All heavy atoms as a GROMACS GRO file, in nm:
protein
  510
    1MET      N    1   0.082  -0.118   0.004
    1MET     CA    2   0.008   0.003  -0.003
    1MET      C    3   0.092   0.133   0.001
    1MET      O    4   0.186   0.127   0.072
    1MET     CB    5  -0.092   0.001   0.126
    1MET     CG    6  -0.180   0.122   0.131
    1MET     SD    7  -0.303   0.118   0.258
    1MET     CE    8  -0.212   0.118   0.406
    2ILE      N    9   0.050   0.226  -0.080
    2ILE     CA   10   0.113   0.350  -0.084
    2ILE      C   11   0.018   0.457  -0.023
    2ILE      O   12  -0.087   0.458  -0.077
    2ILE     CB   13   0.163   0.390  -0.220
    2ILE    CG1   14   0.264   0.292  -0.277
    2ILE    CG2   15   0.224   0.521  -0.222
    2ILE    CD1   16   0.299   0.304  -0.424
    3GLU      N   17   0.070   0.534   0.065
    3GLU     CA   18  -0.019   0.634   0.125
    3GLU      C   19   0.047   0.766   0.108
    3GLU      O   20   0.168   0.782   0.151
    3GLU     CB   21  -0.052   0.603   0.264
    3GLU     CG   22  -0.154   0.698   0.327
    3GLU     CD   23  -0.199   0.659   0.459
    3GLU    OE1   24  -0.147   0.556   0.514
    3GLU    OE2   25  -0.289   0.723   0.518
    4LEU      N   26  -0.023   0.860   0.048
    4LEU     CA   27   0.034   1.007   0.040
    4LEU      C   28  -0.035   1.099   0.134
    4LEU      O   29  -0.160   1.090   0.128
    4LEU     CB   30   0.028   1.054  -0.108
    4LEU     CG   31   0.077   0.962  -0.213
    4LEU    CD1   32   0.040   1.016  -0.347
    4LEU    CD2   33   0.218   0.942  -0.199
    5ILE      N   34   0.030   1.164   0.222
    5ILE     CA   35  -0.036   1.251   0.317
    5ILE      C   36   0.008   1.388   0.315
    5ILE      O   37   0.125   1.417   0.338
    5ILE     CB   38  -0.014   1.186   0.462
    5ILE    CG1   39  -0.054   1.045   0.470
    5ILE    CG2   40  -0.087   1.281   0.568
    5ILE    CD1   41   0.003   0.972   0.594
    6HIS      N   42  -0.081   1.479   0.264
    6HIS     CA   43  -0.047   1.621   0.252
    6HIS      C   44   0.086   1.643   0.180
    6HIS      O   45   0.162   1.734   0.213
    6HIS     CB   46  -0.047   1.695   0.395
    6HIS     CG   47  -0.170   1.672   0.471
    6HIS    ND1   48  -0.282   1.732   0.433
    6HIS    CD2   49  -0.196   1.608   0.588
    6HIS    CE1   50  -0.376   1.708   0.507
    6HIS    NE2   51  -0.327   1.630   0.614
    7LEU      N   52   0.111   1.573   0.077
    7LEU     CA   53   0.228   1.582  -0.013
    7LEU      C   54   0.223   1.725  -0.081
    7LEU      O   55   0.132   1.764  -0.140
    7LEU     CB   56   0.228   1.476  -0.116
    7LEU     CG   57   0.369   1.447  -0.178
    7LEU    CD1   58   0.467   1.404  -0.078
    7LEU    CD2   59   0.346   1.339  -0.288
    8ARG      N   60   0.339   1.785  -0.080
    8ARG     CA   61   0.359   1.918  -0.149
    8ARG      C   62   0.497   1.912  -0.206
    8ARG      O   63   0.600   1.874  -0.139
    8ARG     CB   64   0.346   2.029  -0.040
    8ARG     CG   65   0.364   2.161  -0.092
    8ARG     CD   66   0.344   2.274   0.012
    8ARG     NE   67   0.340   2.397  -0.046
    8ARG     CZ   68   0.227   2.454  -0.089
    8ARG    NH1   69   0.111   2.395  -0.090
    8ARG    NH2   70   0.238   2.584  -0.143
    9LYS      N   71   0.502   1.972  -0.321
    9LYS     CA   72   0.633   1.989  -0.398
    9LYS      C   73   0.634   2.134  -0.453
    9LYS      O   74   0.541   2.169  -0.530
    9LYS     CB   75   0.656   1.883  -0.514
    9LYS     CG   76   0.782   1.906  -0.585
    9LYS     CD   77   0.903   1.894  -0.493
    9LYS     CE   78   1.042   1.914  -0.569
    9LYS     NZ   79   1.152   1.910  -0.487
   10GLU      N   80   0.727   2.215  -0.404
   10GLU     CA   81   0.744   2.348  -0.458
   10GLU      C   82   0.874   2.364  -0.530
   10GLU      O   83   0.976   2.310  -0.488
   10GLU     CB   84   0.740   2.447  -0.340
   10GLU     CG   85   0.617   2.453  -0.265
   10GLU     CD   86   0.627   2.554  -0.145
   10GLU    OE1   87   0.739   2.582  -0.116
   10GLU    OE2   88   0.527   2.576  -0.088
   11TYR      N   89   0.871   2.442  -0.635
   11TYR     CA   90   0.984   2.484  -0.706
   11TYR      C   91   1.004   2.637  -0.693
   11TYR      O   92   0.895   2.698  -0.643
   11TYR     CB   93   0.986   2.442  -0.853
   11TYR     CG   94   1.002   2.286  -0.874
   11TYR    CD1   95   0.876   2.227  -0.917
   11TYR    CD2   96   1.106   2.222  -0.855
   11TYR    CE1   97   0.879   2.090  -0.939
   11TYR    CE2   98   1.115   2.083  -0.876
   11TYR     CZ   99   0.998   2.017  -0.913
   11TYR     OH  100   0.998   1.877  -0.931
   12GLU      N  101   1.093   2.699  -0.740
   12GLU     CA  102   1.114   2.847  -0.717
   12GLU      C  103   0.986   2.927  -0.773
   12GLU      O  104   0.943   3.016  -0.710
   12GLU     CB  105   1.241   2.896  -0.782
   12GLU     CG  106   1.279   3.036  -0.756
   12GLU     CD  107   1.400   3.075  -0.808
   12GLU    OE1  108   1.500   3.002  -0.790
   12GLU    OE2  109   1.413   3.183  -0.862
   13THR      N  110   0.940   2.878  -0.887
   13THR     CA  111   0.832   2.956  -0.954
   13THR      C  112   0.700   2.895  -0.954
   13THR      O  113   0.600   2.945  -1.013
   13THR     CB  114   0.872   3.001  -1.103
   13THR    OG1  115   0.903   2.884  -1.175
   13THR    CG2  116   1.000   3.090  -1.102
   14VAL      N  117   0.687   2.767  -0.921
   14VAL     CA  118   0.567   2.695  -0.936
   14VAL      C  119   0.548   2.583  -0.827
   14VAL      O  120   0.646   2.530  -0.776
   14VAL     CB  121   0.555   2.629  -1.077
   14VAL    CG1  122   0.657   2.517  -1.085
   14VAL    CG2  123   0.428   2.565  -1.114
   15THR      N  124   0.427   2.549  -0.791
   15THR     CA  125   0.394   2.449  -0.696
   15THR      C  126   0.301   2.343  -0.768
   15THR      O  127   0.172   2.364  -0.768
   15THR     CB  128   0.323   2.500  -0.573
   15THR    OG1  129   0.405   2.606  -0.512
   15THR    CG2  130   0.296   2.391  -0.470
   16PRO      N  131   0.360   2.244  -0.828
   16PRO     CA  132   0.286   2.137  -0.896
   16PRO      C  133   0.203   2.053  -0.812
   16PRO      O  134   0.100   1.996  -0.849
   16PRO     CB  135   0.395   2.065  -0.978
   16PRO     CG  136   0.519   2.086  -0.903
   16PRO     CD  137   0.509   2.215  -0.836
   17LEU      N  138   0.245   2.026  -0.682
   17LEU     CA  139   0.182   1.943  -0.594
   17LEU      C  140   0.144   2.025  -0.466
   17LEU      O  141   0.243   2.065  -0.398
   17LEU     CB  142   0.255   1.812  -0.559
   17LEU     CG  143   0.307   1.735  -0.674
   17LEU    CD1  144   0.385   1.616  -0.620
   17LEU    CD2  145   0.182   1.674  -0.747
   18ALA      N  146   0.016   2.028  -0.430
   18ALA     CA  147  -0.029   2.102  -0.306
   18ALA      C  148  -0.125   2.019  -0.237
   18ALA      O  149  -0.232   2.010  -0.289
   18ALA     CB  150  -0.078   2.239  -0.348
   19ASP      N  151  -0.091   1.974  -0.117
   19ASP     CA  152  -0.188   1.897  -0.040
   19ASP      C  153  -0.242   1.778  -0.105
   19ASP      O  154  -0.369   1.760  -0.108
   19ASP     CB  155  -0.296   1.985   0.017
   19ASP     CG  156  -0.356   1.923   0.141
   19ASP    OD1  157  -0.305   1.850   0.219
   19ASP    OD2  158  -0.484   1.958   0.166
   20VAL      N  159  -0.162   1.692  -0.161
   20VAL     CA  160  -0.207   1.568  -0.227
   20VAL      C  161  -0.214   1.454  -0.123
   20VAL      O  162  -0.126   1.434  -0.045
   20VAL     CB  163  -0.114   1.515  -0.340
   20VAL    CG1  164  -0.161   1.394  -0.400
   20VAL    CG2  165  -0.099   1.623  -0.442
   21ASN      N  166  -0.342   1.392  -0.123
   21ASN     CA  167  -0.370   1.284  -0.032
   21ASN      C  168  -0.416   1.172  -0.115
   21ASN      O  169  -0.512   1.191  -0.195
   21ASN     CB  170  -0.466   1.322   0.069
   21ASN     CG  171  -0.420   1.432   0.168
   21ASN    OD1  172  -0.338   1.410   0.256
   21ASN    ND2  173  -0.460   1.552   0.140
   22ALA      N  174  -0.369   1.051  -0.088
   22ALA     CA  175  -0.422   0.936  -0.161
   22ALA      C  176  -0.383   0.806  -0.091
   22ALA      O  177  -0.279   0.805  -0.025
   22ALA     CB  178  -0.362   0.932  -0.301
   23VAL      N  179  -0.461   0.701  -0.108
   23VAL     CA  180  -0.420   0.566  -0.070
   23VAL      C  181  -0.421   0.481  -0.191
   23VAL      O  182  -0.536   0.465  -0.255
   23VAL     CB  183  -0.516   0.517   0.052
   23VAL    CG1  184  -0.485   0.383   0.088
   23VAL    CG2  185  -0.502   0.614   0.165
   24ILE      N  186  -0.326   0.402  -0.215
   24ILE     CA  187  -0.325   0.314  -0.336
   24ILE      C  188  -0.291   0.183  -0.265
   24ILE      O  189  -0.184   0.153  -0.207
   24ILE     CB  190  -0.212   0.345  -0.432
   24ILE    CG1  191  -0.227   0.493  -0.483
   24ILE    CG2  192  -0.217   0.245  -0.543
   24ILE    CD1  193  -0.110   0.553  -0.552
   25ARG      N  194  -0.386   0.082  -0.273
   25ARG     CA  195  -0.385  -0.040  -0.216
   25ARG      C  196  -0.319  -0.148  -0.308
   25ARG      O  197  -0.325  -0.126  -0.422
   25ARG     CB  198  -0.523  -0.095  -0.167
   25ARG     CG  199  -0.578   0.001  -0.055
   25ARG     CD  200  -0.705  -0.040  -0.008
   25ARG     NE  201  -0.758   0.027   0.112
   25ARG     CZ  202  -0.803   0.162   0.112
   25ARG    NH1  203  -0.803   0.217   0.002
   25ARG    NH2  204  -0.833   0.219   0.215
   26ASP      N  205  -0.268  -0.251  -0.245
   26ASP     CA  206  -0.209  -0.355  -0.326
   26ASP      C  207  -0.311  -0.407  -0.425
   26ASP      O  208  -0.422  -0.434  -0.392
   26ASP     CB  209  -0.156  -0.470  -0.239
   26ASP     CG  210  -0.040  -0.433  -0.154
   26ASP    OD1  211   0.024  -0.336  -0.181
   26ASP    OD2  212  -0.004  -0.514  -0.068
   27GLY      N  213  -0.280  -0.422  -0.549
   27GLY     CA  214  -0.378  -0.472  -0.653
   27GLY      C  215  -0.447  -0.359  -0.725
   27GLY      O  216  -0.505  -0.386  -0.819
   28ASP      N  217  -0.449  -0.243  -0.671
   28ASP     CA  218  -0.515  -0.126  -0.736
   28ASP      C  219  -0.455  -0.101  -0.865
   28ASP      O  220  -0.320  -0.106  -0.881
   28ASP     CB  221  -0.510  -0.003  -0.651
   28ASP     CG  222  -0.614  -0.008  -0.534
   28ASP    OD1  223  -0.691  -0.101  -0.522
   28ASP    OD2  224  -0.614   0.099  -0.455
   29ILE      N  225  -0.532  -0.067  -0.967
   29ILE     CA  226  -0.473  -0.016  -1.093
   29ILE      C  227  -0.519   0.133  -1.103
   29ILE      O  228  -0.648   0.154  -1.102
   29ILE     CB  229  -0.529  -0.101  -1.213
   29ILE    CG1  230  -0.482  -0.240  -1.197
   29ILE    CG2  231  -0.496  -0.040  -1.344
   29ILE    CD1  232  -0.546  -0.333  -1.292
   30ILE      N  233  -0.420   0.222  -1.114
   30ILE     CA  234  -0.467   0.358  -1.113
   30ILE      C  235  -0.408   0.422  -1.242
   30ILE      O  236  -0.311   0.378  -1.308
   30ILE     CB  237  -0.413   0.436  -0.993
   30ILE    CG1  238  -0.251   0.439  -0.984
   30ILE    CG2  239  -0.472   0.378  -0.861
   30ILE    CD1  240  -0.205   0.536  -0.902
   31SER      N  241  -0.458   0.543  -1.266
   31SER     CA  242  -0.417   0.624  -1.376
   31SER      C  243  -0.398   0.772  -1.322
   31SER      O  244  -0.491   0.823  -1.260
   31SER     CB  245  -0.514   0.618  -1.496
   31SER     OG  246  -0.475   0.704  -1.597
   32VAL      N  247  -0.291   0.826  -1.368
   32VAL     CA  248  -0.267   0.974  -1.333
   32VAL      C  249  -0.274   1.051  -1.459
   32VAL      O  250  -0.188   1.037  -1.554
   32VAL     CB  251  -0.128   0.993  -1.260
   32VAL    CG1  252  -0.117   1.142  -1.231
   32VAL    CG2  253  -0.111   0.898  -1.142
   33ILE      N  254  -0.387   1.130  -1.475
   33ILE     CA  255  -0.410   1.204  -1.595
   33ILE      C  256  -0.413   1.360  -1.574
   33ILE      O  257  -0.452   1.395  -1.461
   33ILE     CB  258  -0.534   1.156  -1.667
   33ILE    CG1  259  -0.663   1.170  -1.582
   33ILE    CG2  260  -0.523   1.009  -1.710
   33ILE    CD1  261  -0.792   1.147  -1.656
   34GLY      N  262  -0.398   1.434  -1.675
   34GLY     CA  263  -0.410   1.576  -1.660
   34GLY      C  264  -0.327   1.647  -1.769
   34GLY      O  265  -0.244   1.589  -1.841
   35PRO      N  266  -0.349   1.768  -1.793
   35PRO     CA  267  -0.275   1.854  -1.884
   35PRO      C  268  -0.126   1.857  -1.855
   35PRO      O  269  -0.083   1.831  -1.745
   35PRO     CB  270  -0.333   1.991  -1.888
   35PRO     CG  271  -0.468   1.972  -1.814
   35PRO     CD  272  -0.453   1.850  -1.720
   36SER      N  273  -0.055   1.909  -1.956
   36SER     CA  274   0.099   1.921  -1.935
   36SER      C  275   0.117   2.017  -1.830
   36SER      O  276   0.051   2.128  -1.816
   36SER     CB  277   0.151   1.964  -2.075
   36SER     OG  278   0.291   1.995  -2.058
   37GLY      N  279   0.216   1.992  -1.738
   37GLY     CA  280   0.256   2.090  -1.641
   37GLY      C  281   0.176   2.077  -1.513
   37GLY      O  282   0.186   2.175  -1.430
   38THR      N  283   0.095   1.978  -1.487
   38THR     CA  284   0.004   1.978  -1.374
   38THR      C  285   0.058   1.886  -1.262
   38THR      O  286   0.000   1.879  -1.162
   38THR     CB  287  -0.138   1.934  -1.413
   38THR    OG1  288  -0.131   1.805  -1.477
   38THR    CG2  289  -0.201   2.029  -1.497
   39GLY      N  290   0.182   1.830  -1.279
   39GLY     CA  291   0.246   1.759  -1.166
   39GLY      C  292   0.241   1.603  -1.176
   39GLY      O  293   0.285   1.547  -1.078
   40LYS      N  294   0.196   1.554  -1.287
   40LYS     CA  295   0.195   1.409  -1.289
   40LYS      C  296   0.334   1.343  -1.276
   40LYS      O  297   0.347   1.248  -1.192
   40LYS     CB  298   0.135   1.372  -1.434
   40LYS     CG  299  -0.009   1.412  -1.458
   40LYS     CD  300  -0.056   1.383  -1.596
   40LYS     CE  301   0.040   1.432  -1.705
   40LYS     NZ  302   0.036   1.576  -1.722
   41SER      N  303   0.424   1.391  -1.353
   41SER     CA  304   0.562   1.331  -1.338
   41SER      C  305   0.628   1.364  -1.200
   41SER      O  306   0.686   1.286  -1.151
   41SER     CB  307   0.646   1.384  -1.451
   41SER     OG  308   0.608   1.345  -1.582
   42THR      N  309   0.594   1.489  -1.154
   42THR     CA  310   0.652   1.522  -1.027
   42THR      C  311   0.589   1.431  -0.916
   42THR      O  312   0.669   1.387  -0.824
   42THR     CB  313   0.620   1.670  -0.990
   42THR    OG1  314   0.675   1.749  -1.090
   42THR    CG2  315   0.668   1.717  -0.862
   43LEU      N  316   0.464   1.397  -0.923
   43LEU     CA  317   0.412   1.302  -0.826
   43LEU      C  318   0.476   1.172  -0.831
   43LEU      O  319   0.524   1.113  -0.730
   43LEU     CB  320   0.253   1.286  -0.862
   43LEU     CG  321   0.193   1.190  -0.780
   43LEU    CD1  322   0.191   1.223  -0.621
   43LEU    CD2  323   0.052   1.155  -0.823
   44LEU      N  324   0.494   1.111  -0.951
   44LEU     CA  325   0.564   0.990  -0.961
   44LEU      C  326   0.704   0.994  -0.911
   44LEU      O  327   0.755   0.905  -0.849
   44LEU     CB  328   0.556   0.933  -1.102
   44LEU     CG  329   0.416   0.902  -1.152
   44LEU    CD1  330   0.417   0.865  -1.296
   44LEU    CD2  331   0.357   0.794  -1.069
   45ARG      N  332   0.784   1.107  -0.943
   45ARG     CA  333   0.918   1.115  -0.902
   45ARG      C  334   0.932   1.138  -0.756
   45ARG      O  335   1.029   1.085  -0.696
   45ARG     CB  336   0.980   1.241  -0.974
   45ARG     CG  337   1.000   1.217  -1.126
   45ARG     CD  338   1.055   1.341  -1.196
   45ARG     NE  339   1.191   1.377  -1.149
   45ARG     CZ  340   1.300   1.327  -1.191
   45ARG    NH1  341   1.302   1.231  -1.285
   45ARG    NH2  342   1.415   1.363  -1.140
   46CYS      N  343   0.836   1.191  -0.684
   46CYS     CA  344   0.830   1.209  -0.542
   46CYS      C  345   0.808   1.066  -0.480
   46CYS      O  346   0.871   1.031  -0.382
   46CYS     CB  347   0.722   1.303  -0.491
   46CYS     SG  348   0.778   1.477  -0.521
   47ILE      N  349   0.707   0.990  -0.535
   47ILE     CA  350   0.683   0.862  -0.483
   47ILE      C  351   0.807   0.775  -0.496
   47ILE      O  352   0.835   0.691  -0.397
   47ILE     CB  353   0.552   0.793  -0.559
   47ILE    CG1  354   0.433   0.869  -0.518
   47ILE    CG2  355   0.539   0.645  -0.523
   47ILE    CD1  356   0.308   0.832  -0.591
   48ASN      N  357   0.872   0.768  -0.607
   48ASN     CA  358   0.990   0.680  -0.621
   48ASN      C  359   1.122   0.744  -0.569
   48ASN      O  360   1.233   0.692  -0.582
   48ASN     CB  361   1.009   0.622  -0.755
   48ASN     CG  362   1.028   0.733  -0.864
   48ASN    OD1  363   1.088   0.828  -0.834
   48ASN    ND2  364   1.013   0.697  -0.985
   49ARG      N  365   1.106   0.866  -0.509
   49ARG     CA  366   1.216   0.934  -0.448
   49ARG      C  367   1.328   0.984  -0.541
   49ARG      O  368   1.439   1.014  -0.496
   49ARG     CB  369   1.274   0.858  -0.329
   49ARG     CG  370   1.174   0.826  -0.214
   49ARG     CD  371   1.098   0.954  -0.166
   49ARG     NE  372   1.189   1.048  -0.121
   49ARG     CZ  373   1.163   1.121  -0.006
   49ARG    NH1  374   1.052   1.106   0.061
   49ARG    NH2  375   1.248   1.204   0.032
   50LEU      N  376   1.287   1.011  -0.666
   50LEU     CA  377   1.380   1.077  -0.762
   50LEU      C  378   1.381   1.227  -0.725
   50LEU      O  379   1.474   1.302  -0.749
   50LEU     CB  380   1.352   1.051  -0.896
   50LEU     CG  381   1.380   0.908  -0.957
   50LEU    CD1  382   1.325   0.890  -1.087
   50LEU    CD2  383   1.527   0.874  -0.941
   51GLU      N  384   1.269   1.274  -0.662
   51GLU     CA  385   1.256   1.405  -0.616
   51GLU      C  386   1.217   1.401  -0.465
   51GLU      O  387   1.149   1.311  -0.429
   51GLU     CB  388   1.138   1.483  -0.680
   51GLU     CG  389   1.168   1.513  -0.836
   51GLU     CD  390   1.231   1.639  -0.862
   51GLU    OE1  391   1.242   1.716  -0.761
   51GLU    OE2  392   1.266   1.660  -0.976
   52SER      N  393   1.260   1.500  -0.388
   52SER     CA  394   1.214   1.501  -0.251
   52SER      C  395   1.097   1.603  -0.238
   52SER      O  396   1.106   1.709  -0.284
   52SER     CB  397   1.335   1.552  -0.158
   52SER     OG  398   1.436   1.452  -0.160
   53PRO      N  399   0.992   1.558  -0.169
   53PRO     CA  400   0.879   1.646  -0.144
   53PRO      C  401   0.921   1.769  -0.067
   53PRO      O  402   1.009   1.749   0.016
   53PRO     CB  403   0.780   1.564  -0.084
   53PRO     CG  404   0.821   1.420  -0.090
   53PRO     CD  405   0.969   1.425  -0.119
   54THR      N  406   0.857   1.873  -0.080
   54THR     CA  407   0.880   1.996   0.001
   54THR      C  408   0.827   1.963   0.144
   54THR      O  409   0.889   1.999   0.245
   54THR     CB  410   0.817   2.117  -0.052
   54THR    OG1  411   0.875   2.141  -0.187
   54THR    CG2  412   0.849   2.239   0.024
   55SER      N  413   0.716   1.906   0.147
   55SER     CA  414   0.656   1.857   0.275
   55SER      C  415   0.556   1.756   0.255
   55SER      O  416   0.528   1.705   0.138
   55SER     CB  417   0.585   1.983   0.348
   55SER     OG  418   0.470   2.024   0.273
   56GLY      N  419   0.508   1.699   0.363
   56GLY     CA  420   0.419   1.584   0.357
   56GLY      C  421   0.494   1.445   0.384
   56GLY      O  422   0.609   1.448   0.409
   57ARG      N  423   0.405   1.337   0.373
   57ARG     CA  424   0.466   1.202   0.401
   57ARG      C  425   0.424   1.113   0.284
   57ARG      O  426   0.318   1.116   0.228
   57ARG     CB  427   0.411   1.164   0.531
   57ARG     CG  428   0.437   1.250   0.648
   57ARG     CD  429   0.372   1.210   0.773
   57ARG     NE  430   0.420   1.074   0.818
   57ARG     CZ  431   0.355   0.999   0.901
   57ARG    NH1  432   0.239   1.028   0.948
   57ARG    NH2  433   0.408   0.887   0.932
   58ILE      N  434   0.506   1.015   0.263
   58ILE     CA  435   0.489   0.904   0.175
   58ILE      C  436   0.514   0.776   0.256
   58ILE      O  437   0.629   0.760   0.307
   58ILE     CB  438   0.585   0.917   0.056
   58ILE    CG1  439   0.565   1.043  -0.029
   58ILE    CG2  440   0.558   0.784  -0.041
   58ILE    CD1  441   0.667   1.062  -0.136
   59LEU      N  442   0.417   0.695   0.269
   59LEU     CA  443   0.420   0.571   0.341
   59LEU      C  444   0.406   0.453   0.239
   59LEU      O  445   0.315   0.450   0.158
   59LEU     CB  446   0.322   0.551   0.439
   59LEU     CG  447   0.311   0.664   0.550
   59LEU    CD1  448   0.198   0.651   0.644
   59LEU    CD2  449   0.430   0.664   0.637
   60VAL      N  450   0.498   0.359   0.237
   60VAL     CA  451   0.491   0.235   0.162
   60VAL      C  452   0.483   0.116   0.264
   60VAL      O  453   0.574   0.093   0.338
   60VAL     CB  454   0.622   0.228   0.070
   60VAL    CG1  455   0.606   0.094  -0.009
   60VAL    CG2  456   0.629   0.342  -0.019
   61ASP      N  457   0.367   0.051   0.250
   61ASP     CA  458   0.346  -0.058   0.349
   61ASP      C  459   0.362  -0.013   0.489
   61ASP      O  460   0.414  -0.086   0.583
   61ASP     CB  461   0.428  -0.192   0.320
   61ASP     CG  462   0.392  -0.249   0.190
   61ASP    OD1  463   0.271  -0.239   0.141
   61ASP    OD2  464   0.477  -0.307   0.118
   62GLY      N  465   0.321   0.111   0.524
   62GLY     CA  466   0.317   0.161   0.654
   62GLY      C  467   0.463   0.218   0.699
   62GLY      O  468   0.461   0.270   0.804
   63VAL      N  469   0.552   0.215   0.615
   63VAL     CA  470   0.683   0.269   0.648
   63VAL      C  471   0.710   0.408   0.572
   63VAL      O  472   0.691   0.400   0.454
   63VAL     CB  473   0.787   0.160   0.618
   63VAL    CG1  474   0.938   0.219   0.650
   63VAL    CG2  475   0.773   0.037   0.689
   64GLU      N  476   0.750   0.498   0.654
   64GLU     CA  477   0.778   0.628   0.569
   64GLU      C  478   0.897   0.626   0.493
   64GLU      O  479   1.005   0.569   0.526
   64GLU     CB  480   0.795   0.738   0.686
   64GLU     CG  481   0.798   0.876   0.617
   64GLU     CD  482   0.750   0.985   0.713
   64GLU    OE1  483   0.738   0.957   0.830
   64GLU    OE2  484   0.742   1.098   0.669
   65ARG      N  485   0.886   0.680   0.363
   65ARG     CA  486   0.990   0.682   0.270
   65ARG      C  487   1.078   0.805   0.298
   65ARG      O  488   1.037   0.912   0.268
   65ARG     CB  489   0.946   0.687   0.136
   65ARG     CG  490   0.857   0.549   0.091
   65ARG     CD  491   0.946   0.443   0.057
   65ARG     NE  492   1.058   0.468  -0.030
   65ARG     CZ  493   1.069   0.435  -0.154
   65ARG    NH1  494   0.978   0.354  -0.193
   65ARG    NH2  495   1.168   0.476  -0.231
   66ILE      N  496   1.202   0.787   0.358
   66ILE     CA  497   1.286   0.907   0.385
   66ILE      C  498   1.418   0.875   0.318
   66ILE      O  499   1.466   0.770   0.329
   66ILE     CB  500   1.304   0.933   0.528
   66ILE    CG1  501   1.173   0.955   0.602
   66ILE    CG2  502   1.392   1.041   0.560
   66ILE    CD1  503   1.178   0.951   0.750
   67VAL      N  504   1.467   0.984   0.256
   67VAL     CA  505   1.598   0.967   0.192
   67VAL      C  506   1.708   1.028   0.281
   67VAL      O  507   1.679   1.129   0.348
   67VAL     CB  508   1.606   1.037   0.050
   67VAL    CG1  509   1.746   1.037  -0.006
   67VAL    CG2  510   1.511   0.968  -0.034
   0.00000   0.00000   0.00000
């Protein structure tokens, strides 16, 4: 299970993720859709820790993902 709690990512001129909350359970099939520049790639990069969120928490199987 992946849980996103108040996830936020800010860059100098834009905030693509602001207060994102979600629970993705084992076996769920999800889709992240939206126009260009709305934070889809940023969300995935935060979940897999290629980017560090500005604030908020990411839990994978109940364990916080910290770099």
